[in-house]
C-alpha positions as YAML, in Angstrom:
chain: A
units: angstrom
residues:
- id: 1
  name: MET
  ca: [-0.52, -0.49, -17.23]
- id: 2
  name: GLY
  ca: [-0.01, 3.24, -17.29]
- id: 3
  name: LYS
  ca: [0.50, 5.50, -14.35]
- id: 4
  name: CYS
  ca: [-2.56, 7.11, -12.86]
- id: 5
  name: GLN
  ca: [-2.80, 10.80, -13.74]
- id: 6
  name: ASN
  ca: [-5.43, 11.80, -11.17]
- id: 7
  name: MET
  ca: [-4.74, 13.97, -8.17]
- id: 8
  name: SER
  ca: [-3.24, 12.16, -5.22]
- id: 9
  name: SER
  ca: [-3.28, 12.38, -1.47]
- id: 10
  name: VAL
  ca: [-1.81, 10.63, 1.52]
- id: 11
  name: LYS
  ca: [-4.50, 8.39, 2.92]
- id: 12
  name: LYS
  ca: [-4.60, 7.05, 6.46]
- id: 13
  name: ILE
  ca: [-5.79, 3.47, 6.82]
- id: 14
  name: ILE
  ca: [-6.11, 0.84, 9.53]
- id: 15
  name: CYS
  ca: [-4.37, -2.24, 8.13]
- id: 16
  name: LEU
  ca: [-6.73, -5.23, 8.23]
- id: 17
  name: ALA
  ca: [-5.02, -7.50, 5.68]
- id: 18
  name: ASN
  ca: [-1.43, -8.40, 4.86]
- id: 19
  name: SER
  ca: [-1.86, -11.50, 2.74]
- id: 20
  name: TRP
  ca: [0.30, -13.65, 0.47]
- id: 21
  name: LYS
  ca: [-0.08, -12.83, -3.23]
- id: 22
  name: ASN
  ca: [2.26, -14.48, -5.74]
- id: 23
  name: LYS
  ca: [5.24, -14.43, -3.33]
- id: 24
  name: GLU
  ca: [4.55, -10.79, -2.47]
- id: 25
  name: ARG
  ca: [1.69, -9.29, -0.47]
- id: 26
  name: CYS
  ca: [-1.78, -7.86, -0.81]
- id: 27
  name: ILE
  ca: [-2.34, -5.04, 1.68]
- id: 28
  name: ALA
  ca: [-5.78, -3.66, 2.53]
- id: 29
  name: GLY
  ca: [-7.47, -1.63, 5.21]
- id: 30
  name: ILE
  ca: [-10.11, 0.89, 6.17]
- id: 31
  name: ASP
  ca: [-9.77, 4.55, 5.17]
- id: 32
  name: LEU
  ca: [-10.16, 6.46, 8.43]
- id: 33
  name: ASP
  ca: [-11.63, 9.49, 6.63]
- id: 34
  name: THR
  ca: [-14.39, 7.64, 4.77]
- id: 35
  name: GLY
  ca: [-14.80, 4.27, 6.49]
- id: 36
  name: ASN
  ca: [-14.37, 2.58, 3.10]
- id: 37
  name: TRP
  ca: [-12.02, -0.25, 2.20]
- id: 38
  name: ILE
  ca: [-8.82, 0.57, 0.33]
- id: 39
  name: ARG
  ca: [-6.52, -1.91, -1.38]
- id: 40
  name: PRO
  ca: [-3.26, -0.21, -2.45]
- id: 41
  name: VAL
  ca: [-2.11, -1.68, -5.79]
- id: 42
  name: CYS
  ca: [1.08, -1.42, -7.85]
- id: 43
  name: ASP
  ca: [0.70, -0.62, -11.53]
- id: 44
  name: GLN
  ca: [3.81, -2.63, -12.41]
- id: 45
  name: TYR
  ca: [2.06, -5.98, -11.79]
- id: 46
  name: ASP
  ca: [-0.97, -7.45, -13.51]
- id: 47
  name: ASP
  ca: [-2.50, -8.47, -10.18]
- id: 48
  name: GLY
  ca: [-1.66, -5.39, -8.09]
- id: 49
  name: ARG
  ca: [0.64, -7.16, -5.62]
- id: 50
  name: VAL
  ca: [2.79, -4.90, -3.44]
- id: 51
  name: PRO
  ca: [6.55, -5.67, -3.36]
- id: 52
  name: ARG
  ca: [8.57, -5.62, -0.16]
- id: 53
  name: ASN
  ca: [10.61, -2.53, -1.01]
- id: 54
  name: ILE
  ca: [7.40, -0.49, -1.23]
- id: 55
  name: ARG
  ca: [5.30, -1.86, 1.62]
- id: 56
  name: LEU
  ca: [7.76, -1.95, 4.54]
- id: 57
  name: VAL
  ca: [7.12, 0.51, 7.38]
- id: 58
  name: ALA
  ca: [9.81, 1.27, 9.95]
- id: 59
  name: GLY
  ca: [11.81, -1.58, 8.42]
- id: 60
  name: ARG
  ca: [9.16, -4.25, 8.97]
- id: 61
  name: GLU
  ca: [6.02, -5.70, 7.42]
- id: 62
  name: PRO
  ca: [2.78, -3.81, 7.99]
- id: 63
  name: GLU
  ca: [0.94, -5.51, 10.85]
- id: 64
  name: LEU
  ca: [-2.77, -5.86, 11.38]
- id: 65
  name: LEU
  ca: [-4.19, -2.86, 13.25]
- id: 66
  name: ASP
  ca: [-1.25, -0.64, 12.23]
- id: 67
  name: ILE
  ca: [-2.41, 2.84, 11.28]
- id: 68
  name: LEU
  ca: [-0.57, 3.67, 8.06]
- id: 69
  name: GLU
  ca: [-0.19, 6.77, 5.92]
- id: 70
  name: ILE
  ca: [0.21, 5.77, 2.26]
- id: 71
  name: PRO
  ca: [0.58, 8.01, -0.82]
- id: 72
  name: LEU
  ca: [-2.24, 6.96, -3.15]
- id: 73
  name: ALA
  ca: [-3.96, 8.16, -6.29]
- id: 74
  name: ASP
  ca: [-7.69, 8.78, -6.30]
- id: 75
  name: THR
  ca: [-8.30, 5.79, -8.58]
- id: 76
  name: GLY
  ca: [-6.59, 2.52, -9.41]
- id: 77
  name: GLU
  ca: [-6.61, -0.52, -11.68]
- id: 78
  name: ASN
  ca: [-9.72, -2.48, -10.68]
- id: 79
  name: PHE
  ca: [-9.12, -5.52, -12.95]
- id: 80
  name: GLY
  ca: [-12.76, -5.35, -13.95]
- id: 81
  name: PHE
  ca: [-14.15, -6.66, -10.67]
- id: 82
  name: GLU
  ca: [-12.61, -4.93, -7.60]
- id: 83
  name: SER
  ca: [-14.00, -1.63, -6.28]
- id: 84
  name: GLU
  ca: [-11.46, -0.94, -3.53]
- id: 85
  name: ASN
  ca: [-8.21, -0.48, -5.47]
- id: 86
  name: LEU
  ca: [-6.12, 2.72, -5.45]
- id: 87
  name: THR
  ca: [-2.77, 3.11, -7.20]
- id: 88
  name: ILE
  ca: [0.32, 3.45, -5.00]
- id: 89
  name: LEU
  ca: [2.35, 6.57, -5.75]
- id: 90
  name: PRO
  ca: [6.02, 7.31, -4.94]
- id: 91
  name: GLY
  ca: [6.80, 7.99, -1.31]
- id: 92
  name: GLU
  ca: [7.43, 6.10, 1.90]
- id: 93
  name: TRP
  ca: [4.69, 4.43, 3.88]
- id: 94
  name: GLN
  ca: [4.50, 5.80, 7.41]
- id: 95
  name: LEU
  ca: [3.45, 4.05, 10.63]
- id: 96
  name: VAL
  ca: [1.51, 6.64, 12.64]
- id: 97
  name: GLY
  ca: [-0.35, 4.63, 15.26]
- id: 98
  name: LYS
  ca: [-1.97, 1.41, 16.38]
- id: 99
  name: ALA
  ca: [-5.67, 0.58, 16.64]
- id: 100
  name: LYS
  ca: [-7.38, -1.82, 19.02]
- id: 101
  name: PRO
  ca: [-9.83, -4.57, 18.02]
- id: 102
  name: GLU
  ca: [-12.72, -2.59, 19.48]
- id: 103
  name: ASP
  ca: [-11.79, 0.34, 17.23]
- id: 104
  name: VAL
  ca: [-12.58, -1.63, 14.07]
- id: 105
  name: LEU
  ca: [-15.74, -3.51, 15.09]
- id: 106
  name: GLN
  ca: [-17.82, -0.74, 13.50]
- id: 107
  name: TYR
  ca: [-16.43, -1.77, 10.11]
- id: 108
  name: SER
  ca: [-17.61, -5.39, 10.34]
- id: 109
  name: TRP
  ca: [-20.52, -6.10, 8.03]
- id: 110
  name: LYS
  ca: [-23.61, -8.05, 9.02]
- id: 111
  name: ASP
  ca: [-24.79, -8.83, 5.52]
- id: 112
  name: ARG
  ca: [-26.87, -11.84, 4.62]
- id: 113
  name: TYR
  ca: [-23.78, -13.51, 3.14]
- id: 114
  name: ILE
  ca: [-20.03, -13.35, 3.55]
- id: 115
  name: LEU
  ca: [-19.00, -11.71, 0.26]
- id: 116
  name: HIS
  ca: [-22.05, -12.06, -1.96]
- id: 117
  name: ASN
  ca: [-23.11, -15.71, -1.48]
- id: 118
  name: PRO
  ca: [-22.99, -18.70, 0.91]
- id: 119
  name: ILE
  ca: [-20.31, -20.65, -0.99]
- id: 120
  name: LYS
  ca: [-16.51, -20.44, -1.27]
- id: 121
  name: TYR
  ca: [-16.21, -18.56, -4.55]
- id: 122
  name: VAL
  ca: [-17.86, -15.83, -6.59]
- id: 123
  name: LYS
  ca: [-18.11, -15.90, -10.37]
- id: 124
  name: GLU
  ca: [-16.12, -13.15, -12.04]
- id: 125
  name: SER
  ca: [-19.03, -12.53, -14.41]
- id: 126
  name: TYR
  ca: [-21.34, -11.90, -11.45]
- id: 127
  name: LEU
  ca: [-18.99, -9.31, -9.96]
- id: 128
  name: LYS
  ca: [-18.67, -7.56, -13.33]
- id: 129
  name: SER
  ca: [-22.47, -7.44, -13.64]
- id: 130
  name: LEU
  ca: [-22.78, -5.37, -10.45]
- id: 131
  name: PRO
  ca: [-22.62, -1.58, -10.24]
- id: 132
  name: PHE
  ca: [-19.01, -0.60, -9.58]
- id: 133
  name: GLU
  ca: [-19.58, 0.40, -5.94]
- id: 134
  name: ASN
  ca: [-21.10, -3.03, -5.21]
- id: 135
  name: ARG
  ca: [-18.12, -5.02, -6.49]
- id: 136
  name: ARG
  ca: [-16.98, -5.73, -2.96]
- id: 137
  name: THR
  ca: [-13.99, -8.02, -2.56]
- id: 138
  name: LEU
  ca: [-13.15, -7.36, 1.11]
- id: 139
  name: GLN
  ca: [-15.24, -7.88, 4.22]
- id: 140
  name: LEU
  ca: [-14.48, -7.77, 7.95]
- id: 141
  name: ILE
  ca: [-16.20, -10.52, 9.95]
- id: 142
  name: TYR
  ca: [-16.65, -10.87, 13.70]
- id: 143
  name: ALA
  ca: [-16.22, -14.64, 13.99]
- id: 144
  name: GLU
  ca: [-17.78, -16.35, 16.98]
- id: 145
  name: ASN
  ca: [-16.33, -19.66, 15.83]
- id: 146
  name: LEU
  ca: [-13.11, -20.45, 13.98]
- id: 147
  name: ASP
  ca: [-11.71, -23.88, 13.19]
- id: 148
  name: VAL
  ca: [-8.52, -24.58, 11.27]
- id: 149
  name: LYS
  ca: [-7.05, -27.65, 9.59]
- id: 150
  name: SER
  ca: [-3.76, -28.32, 7.86]
- id: 151
  name: GLN
  ca: [-2.95, -30.37, 4.80]
- id: 152
  name: GLU
  ca: [0.17, -30.98, 2.76]
- id: 153
  name: ASN
  ca: [0.24, -30.05, -0.90]
- id: 154
  name: GLU
  ca: [1.96, -32.04, -3.63]
- id: 155
  name: THR
  ca: [5.34, -30.48, -2.75]
- id: 156
  name: GLY
  ca: [5.06, -31.36, 0.93]
- id: 157
  name: LEU
  ca: [4.33, -27.83, 2.13]
- id: 158
  name: THR
  ca: [1.70, -27.35, 4.80]
- id: 159
  name: LYS
  ca: [-1.34, -25.30, 3.84]
- id: 160
  name: TRP
  ca: [-3.95, -24.09, 6.30]
- id: 161
  name: LYS
  ca: [-7.68, -23.73, 5.79]
- id: 162
  name: GLY
  ca: [-10.23, -22.16, 8.07]
- id: 163
  name: THR
  ca: [-13.95, -22.50, 8.75]
- id: 164
  name: LEU
  ca: [-15.61, -19.50, 10.36]
- id: 165
  name: GLU
  ca: [-19.08, -18.56, 11.55]
- id: 166
  name: ASN
  ca: [-20.28, -15.00, 12.10]
- id: 167
  name: THR
  ca: [-22.81, -13.64, 14.58]
- id: 168
  name: SER
  ca: [-25.67, -14.19, 12.11]
- id: 169
  name: GLY
  ca: [-24.86, -17.89, 11.79]
- id: 170
  name: GLN
  ca: [-23.38, -17.57, 8.30]
- id: 171
  name: LYS
  ca: [-20.58, -20.09, 7.71]
- id: 172
  name: LEU
  ca: [-17.62, -20.07, 5.38]
- id: 173
  name: THR
  ca: [-16.16, -23.57, 5.17]
- id: 174
  name: GLU
  ca: [-12.55, -24.62, 4.59]
- id: 175
  name: VAL
  ca: [-11.22, -21.55, 2.83]
- id: 176
  name: ARG
  ca: [-7.51, -20.97, 2.39]
- id: 177
  name: ILE
  ca: [-5.69, -18.91, 5.01]
- id: 178
  name: THR
  ca: [-3.24, -16.43, 3.42]
- id: 179
  name: ASP
  ca: [-2.29, -14.29, 6.45]
- id: 180
  name: PRO
  ca: [1.48, -14.99, 6.84]
- id: 181
  name: ALA
  ca: [1.67, -13.94, 10.50]
- id: 182
  name: PHE
  ca: [-1.24, -16.18, 11.47]
- id: 183
  name: ILE
  ca: [0.15, -19.06, 9.40]
- id: 184
  name: SER
  ca: [3.46, -18.77, 11.28]
- id: 185
  name: LYS
  ca: [1.59, -18.99, 14.58]
- id: 186
  name: LEU
  ca: [-0.32, -22.07, 13.42]
- id: 187
  name: ASP
  ca: [2.90, -23.71, 12.19]
- id: 188
  name: ALA
  ca: [4.38, -23.11, 15.67]
- id: 189
  name: GLY
  ca: [1.49, -24.91, 17.37]
- id: 190
  name: TYR
  ca: [-0.90, -22.05, 18.15]
- id: 191
  name: GLN
  ca: [-4.26, -23.26, 19.47]
- id: 192
  name: ILE
  ca: [-7.49, -21.58, 18.39]
- id: 193
  name: LYS
  ca: [-9.32, -19.92, 21.27]
- id: 194
  name: GLY
  ca: [-12.03, -17.32, 21.70]
- id: 195
  name: ASN
  ca: [-13.34, -14.99, 19.03]
- id: 196
  name: TYR
  ca: [-11.63, -13.28, 16.11]
- id: 197
  name: LEU
  ca: [-11.99, -10.40, 13.70]
- id: 198
  name: ILE
  ca: [-11.32, -11.84, 10.25]
- id: 199
  name: THR
  ca: [-10.81, -10.15, 6.91]
- id: 200
  name: VAL
  ca: [-12.21, -12.22, 4.05]
- id: 201
  name: SER
  ca: [-10.95, -11.31, 0.59]
- id: 202
  name: LEU
  ca: [-11.53, -12.49, -2.96]
- id: 203
  name: GLY
  ca: [-8.53, -13.74, -4.90]
- id: 204
  name: MET
  ca: [-7.81, -13.03, -8.56]
- id: 205
  name: PRO
  ca: [-10.13, -14.86, -10.98]
- id: 206
  name: GLY
  ca: [-9.11, -18.20, -12.44]
- id: 207
  name: GLN
  ca: [-10.41, -21.55, -13.59]
- id: 208
  name: TYR
  ca: [-10.58, -24.59, -11.37]
- id: 209
  name: MET
  ca: [-10.36, -28.31, -12.06]
- id: 210
  name: GLY
  ca: [-11.76, -28.19, -15.57]
- id: 211
  name: TRP
  ca: [-14.47, -25.61, -14.94]
- id: 212
  name: GLU
  ca: [-13.51, -23.99, -18.22]
- id: 213
  name: GLU
  ca: [-16.75, -22.17, -18.86]
- id: 214
  name: GLU
  ca: [-16.19, -19.58, -16.14]
- id: 215
  name: ASN
  ca: [-13.58, -17.79, -14.03]
- id: 216
  name: TYR
  ca: [-13.99, -17.89, -10.26]
- id: 217
  name: CYS
  ca: [-12.72, -15.66, -7.46]
- id: 218
  name: TRP
  ca: [-12.06, -17.79, -4.39]
- id: 219
  name: LYS
  ca: [-12.66, -16.48, -0.89]
- id: 220
  name: LEU
  ca: [-9.55, -16.22, 1.30]
- id: 221
  name: ILE
  ca: [-8.88, -15.56, 4.97]
- id: 222
  name: ALA
  ca: [-6.52, -12.62, 4.48]
- id: 223
  name: GLY
  ca: [-6.24, -11.28, 8.01]
- id: 224
  name: VAL
  ca: [-6.88, -12.76, 11.47]
- id: 225
  name: ILE
  ca: [-7.03, -10.59, 14.59]
- id: 226
  name: GLU
  ca: [-7.18, -12.40, 17.92]
- id: 227
  name: ILE
  ca: [-9.49, -10.78, 20.46]
- id: 228
  name: ASP
  ca: [-8.28, -10.96, 24.05]
- id: 229
  name: GLU
  ca: [-10.73, -11.45, 26.92]
- id: 230
  name: LEU
  ca: [-10.91, -7.76, 27.83]
- id: 231
  name: SER
  ca: [-11.46, -6.64, 24.25]
- id: 232
  name: ASN
  ca: [-14.00, -9.40, 23.72]
- id: 233
  name: ARG
  ca: [-16.11, -8.17, 26.63]
- id: 234
  name: GLN
  ca: [-16.15, -4.68, 25.12]
- id: 235
  name: LEU
  ca: [-16.93, -6.00, 21.65]
- id: 236
  name: THR
  ca: [-19.80, -8.12, 22.99]
- id: 237
  name: LEU
  ca: [-21.32, -5.03, 24.60]
- id: 238
  name: ASP
  ca: [-21.07, -3.16, 21.30]
- id: 239
  name: LEU
  ca: [-22.66, -5.87, 19.13]
...
């Protein structure tokens, strides 16, 4: 893919996703100037993943609720179905602050469905049929209930899946958790408690178990923010 030639700017985002993507990461957050989602993408990869040497801030991984300044173009490779992507341009990412859970509640969506429908995937053809601005692949959910379960894959590695329910009673059942920090906590014995702010994302399209007639984008839990008791009281008042 070629380099973007449009004018660029440094954009300030609240990081709401740092998720595994083909051994690298997918980073996403809310643009503080517009309130819109941004997913920084690298032109050098065919899925937009962000390598470690580009994404580190202050020598560490971007954390959820970090406020980051990132040099970005005005457009980016959208892979035909994602509306949020902006191309990463040369320059260091800067950590300029930290948000609180109550700061991002305003960005949670109370749509009829969690990302377009009540099931665990969205057809690529459906996303492509939508007007560009409606090709949403990221959504922040205030989850009143979260359950997790682990299972071993064929190589013996533990994978985690989550079931969440939002304030409207919409459920998303047994979707893969791809937030590395939250996975590490679960592996260490973390117990689910209270409410959470959860970023749900759509993965890259692919076929599944012989469903050869169509490509599907599977829903993922890409970021999990634990809400402490004090923050939860404030969030409940704001709902």
